[in-house]
N, C-alpha and C positions, 0 to 999 in steps of 0.2 A: 537357317531355321530359328525361329524365336518362339518364346513362350510368354504369353501376356502376364504382366504383373497385376496383382489384384489391388483394388481400391478398398482399404479397410476403414472402419470407423476411426475418425481422428487423423486420417492420413490421406494424402492425395498422391496417386501414382499414375503416371501417364507415359512411362517409358517401357521399353521391352528389355528382356534379359536374355542373353545368349544361352542356348541350350548347352548344358555341360555334357561332355562326352560320357558315354556309358562306360562305367568302369567294371572290371571283373569282380565278381562276388568274392569277398574275402571274409570268411567267418572269423578270422583272428582280429578283424577290425573292431569287433565288439568285445574283445577280451581285455587283457591287462593293460594294453596300451590305451584303449579308450577310457578305461577306469582311471588311469593316471592322468589323462588329459582333462577329464571333466570332474572327477572326484565327487565331492559333496554337492556340487552345483547341478548334478543330474537330478531330475525330479521325475517321479513316476505317478501317473494319473490313474488311479483306479482302485486302490483298496477302499473304494468309495463306500461300498455297502459292506455289511458284516460278511466276513469271508469264512472259509473253512470246509469241512466235509471230506468225503472219501476222495482218495487220489485216483483219478482216472488217467491212465497212461503211466503205469509204474515203470521205473527203470530198475535194473538189478540193484539190490541193496549193497552198500559198502560196509566195511567192518565197523564203522561207527554208528550204524543203524539208519543212516540216511541213504537216499538213492542217488546221491550227487555224482555227476561225472568226475573223474579224478582231477581234472584241471581246476576245479573250484578251490578257492582258498578255504582255510579252516573257518573263517568267519562266515563265508557264504554257505558252507555246509550247515552251520548252526542256523543260518537264516532259512534254509530250506526246511529244516525240521520245524522251526517256528511257524513258517508259512502254512504248513500242513497240520498244525497242532490245534485241535478244537478245544483243548483244555484251557487255552488262553482267553476264551470268551466267557461271559457271565453264564451263558446257557450250557457251556460244556459241550456244545454240539456244532460249533463253527470254527473253521479256520479260514485263513485268507482264501484258500482254494475253494471254499464253498461257493464263492461268487466269481472266482477267476479260474475257471476250469481249463486246463491245457488243451482239452479236446475241442474247445471253442475259442481258440486264440487267446487263452487266459481271460476270457470274458464269461458272462453268465450262461449257464446251461438251461435250456427250456425243460429239461427232464429232472431238474432239482427243485423240490418244492420251495426252497428258499428263494430261488431266482426265476421261478416259472412265470411270475407276473411282470407287470411293467416296472416295478421297483422291488428291491429285495426286502425280505422280512428279517428283522433282527431283534435285538433286545434280549432280556433275560429269559423270556419264554418263546422266543422266535415268532412273536406276533406283532412286532412294531414295524409298520411299513416305512420305508424311506420316502423321499420326495423326488428323487432323480433315478434314471436308469443306471445300471451298473455298466461302466465302460470296460473295454478290453485294456489290458495293461501291456500287451506286446508292443515292441518297438519304441516304447516310451523312455527307454534308457538314453535316447538321443536328445531328449528335451532338456531345457535349461530353466533356471529360476525365472519367475515373472519379471518382465521388463518392458519398457516401451522402446521399440526400435528407433533408429535415427529419424524415420519419417513419421513417428508418432504411433505406429501400429502396436497395440498391445499383443504381447507374444510370450509364450512360455508359461510356467506355473502349472500346477497340477490340481486335479479334480476338474469338474466341468467349469468351475469358476476361478481356477488358478490360485486358490488360496494357500496351497502348500508350496513352499519355496525350495525344498530339497527332497531328494528321494527318501531320506530318513524321516524328515518332517511328515511327508505324506504317509509313510508306512506306519507311523505311530498314532495318527489321528483316529482311525476307525476303532482302535482298541478301547477308546474312552467315549465314543459316540453312543448316546442312549438308544438310538435306533439301529445301531450296528452291533459291535461286540459288547458294548454296554457295561464295561467294567467301571467300578465306582471311582477309581483313582489309579495313579501310577503305582503306588505301593500294592494295591490289589492285584494288578497285573504281575508285578515282580514276585509276589508271594506265590502266584500260580506257576510262574516260570521256575522258581526255586524248587517246586515239587515235580517238575517235568522230568521225564526219563533222560533227558539230555542236559540236566542241570550241571552235572559234573563236567561235561564237555564245555559248557558255557564258562565255568570257572577256569578251566584250563586255558581257554582262548582269551578271556577278558580279565582274569585275575582271581585269586583265591577268595578275596574279600569283596568281590564285585556286588554281591547281594546286600552288603551292609549299607549301601547308599542307594535307595530306590531310584533316585534321579539318574545316577550313573548307570545303573543296571538297565533302566528303561531306555536310555539313550543308546546303550550297546545293543539292545534288542532291535531297536529300529534300524540301527546301522547294519546289523547282520541281515535283516530282511532286505534292506536296500542292496547290500552286496550280492545276495543271491540273485536278485533280479537284474543286477548289472552284469553279472558274470555268466549266468547259465545261458548257453546258446539257444535253449528252447524259447526264450523270451524275444529273440530276434533271429529266427531261423533263415529268413530270406529263401524259402524253399517252394515258392509258388511257380505255376506255369509261366507267369510273366518273367520271373527271375531266370528260369531256364531259357526262355526266349531271348532275353538280353545276353545270356552267355552262349548263345548259339546251339543250345541243346534241344530246342523245341521250336516248332512253328505255330504261330497263331492261325486259327481258321480265318476265312474271309470275313465272317461275321465279327469275330473278335478284333480283327484289324480295323474294320469299319467302326467298331465301338471305341477303339483307341483313338482314332482320328476325331470322333465326336467328343470324346473326353477332353482332348486338347484344344479343339477349335474354339476360339474366343466368341464366335457368333452362334455357337450351337450349345453343347453341354457346358463348356467353359469350366469344367470341374477342376482342371489343372491350376486355375487361378488361386485356389485354396489348397488343393490336394496335389501338390507338385509331383509330376511324373519324371522328374529329372534326378539323376545321380548327383549327390552332393557329399562333401566332406569325407570322401573315400568309401562311402557305402552306397548301396543301391537306393532307389527312391523310397521315401517313407510314406508318400501320398498324404502328407499333411505339412503345413507350414507352421503348425503350433500357434496359430493366431486365433482370433475370436470372430464370430459372425452372428448377426441377428437375422434369423430366417423367418420370423413371424409364424411360427408353427401353430397348428391347431391345438387347442386345449385338449388334454387327454382325460376324459371322465373316469377312466379306469384307475387313475392314481387316487388313492383314498383322500389325500390332502385336498384334492381339487373339488371334493364335495362341498367344501366351504367356498362360496363365491368370492370371499375376501382374500383367499389364499393366492398369493402371487409369487413367482420365482423370477427374479429380475437378473439372476446370473452375475456377471462381472461387476456391474455397478454397485452391488452390495458386498462384494468380496473384500476380505481383509488384504488381498493383494494390492489394492489401491491405497492402502494405508490412510484411509479417511478422506481421500480426495473425492470431491463431488463431481461425478461424470455421468449425468443423466443420459448422455448420448451413448453410453455403454450399457444401458439398461436393456436387458433382453439378449445380450451377447453371451454366447457360450463357446467353449473350446472347440476348435476344429479337430475332429478325431482322424486318425489314420484310416484309410479305406482298405488297408490290408485285412483280409479275412471278413470283409463286410458282407459277402454273400452268405456267410454262416450265421450272421447275427439275426436274432429274432426280435430285437428291440433296437430301433434306429432313432437317433437323436437323443438329447438329454431327457426328454419326457416320454420316450418310447411312443412317439406320435404314430409311427408306422411299424409294422412287423413284416412287411413285404418289400423287398428291394425295388421291384418294378414300380410299386405304388409310390415309394419315396421319390424315385426319379420323376415320375409323373407329376408329383406335387411340385418339385423344383421348376418344371417347365410350364406348368399351367396354374400356378398359385394365383397369379394376377390376371391371367387371361380368362380363367373360369373360377373365380373365387367361390361361387356358389357350390362348387363340387367339394370344397374343403372346409368351409365355415358355415355355422348355423345362422339362421335369421333371428333378428330380435323380435320383440312383441309386435312391432309394426311391419314385420315381414322383410326388413332390410338386412342384407348379409353383413355380418360383423367380421370383417377381415382381421387377422392377427389377434384372434380373440383370447389368446393366452397371456396377453399383455394389457395392463391398464391403458385406457385411451390416451393418456398423456405421453406414453412412451411408444406408441405405434408409429410415430413419425421417424423413429430411428431404425425401423426395419430396412434391410438392404433391398432397395428397389433400383439401384443405379447400375448394377452389373447384369450382364447376360448370365442366365436366362431370365432374370427377374425384371428386366427393363421393358416390359410390355404391359399393355392395358387390356381391360375386358373387351372381348370381341376379336382381338388380334389372334393370329395363329400362334400356337406354342412353338418354342424354339426347336423342339424335336417332335417328329411324327411318332406314331405307335411303333412302326417298324424300327425307327432309330432308337427308341427306348429299349426295344428288345436287343438291338446291337450293343448298346451301351452296357446293359445288364450282363450280356455275354462277356464283354471285356472285364467288367468288375469281378466276374466269377474266376478270372484267371489270377486274381490276387490272393486266392486262398492257399495257405501253406500246406505242405505235405503232398504236393503234386507228384504223381508217378506216371511215367511214360508207359502207356498200356502196350506199346509195341515192343518194349524191351523185356 
């Protein structure tokens, strides 16, 4: 049994890769051993928008005021408190958890006014819209710093454009973003931290004089948040029906099995080309290869920034991850997210182009066979495909791989019944599955 390898921008792949054996689920794989292996090179994509708010899904509080499980390090317990602390924002009403709700795979909640729209609202008055959808931050502890793989594939890095190069780097950026937590400076953040109820605990962990140097204190804060997300098993629970199926504790329905086959089939869904369904590195499948792709998504008029026709979001080619390298072929490429918990998402893709999973799959398979269904016509009545990209960059949209390798009038790679089957399988990737028969 083989799984196709994907052709990425800047890379040519024509070989196949043996399927790795399914390995038993081991929660300890994400604990201290993994932290020791990856350390600061782990990066976490997703404190993208202003974070914070009420904690949904409380655990019993510990003696230090946190609700951390006892296996967390002291630094990680501090990180949890900071992750949930709205006082670290300019508004005083946001914490990281505002955008990264554990009830939604540490992604945006549609019931929170901050994240109910296609982009989060941040700023000092919670009225500054972002420009990209808030991603889930679950399972991203396995990611690495941005790099080009041996075949030239851009891989790793965090945020949709890969600009953060470490977990701590990523954790610190939203605190200063004017459209997110909107603090004026690092000293501003540290002054808030020094007034927090856990300031003394922060001193115990990081030194009595830690607040004397704002740069040092800020770095320790980012480190603590990073440690929390590395160590807490809630950020990588591997508790879906699919995980139970792999471990022999559940059976997939006939429809879900058909969906799995379609997911892996190179001439059908071909989802596994980017969202690998294979166990790797001692942990179950992550359903992402942490690479980038240019999908030619429709422009989302609901994003306020898009009211300006001149506004463009070119993703990776404008990212600081490239360190100034000129790569127009990467314009329009964005990070491939994990599909774990995708059935719970109400914002799909970097621009929240779709809010319905079946519709997103339908777009994948009929984008180029029925472009009129997805893109508006111009003044002359001609359909403008890939209309969220300037014309000069539309040539870089992925049209080489299935299911995109088709032309107008051809049959889509999946029928409507097969779309239903695939969506049924994707729903098995939601964490927190319970066997109703037990």
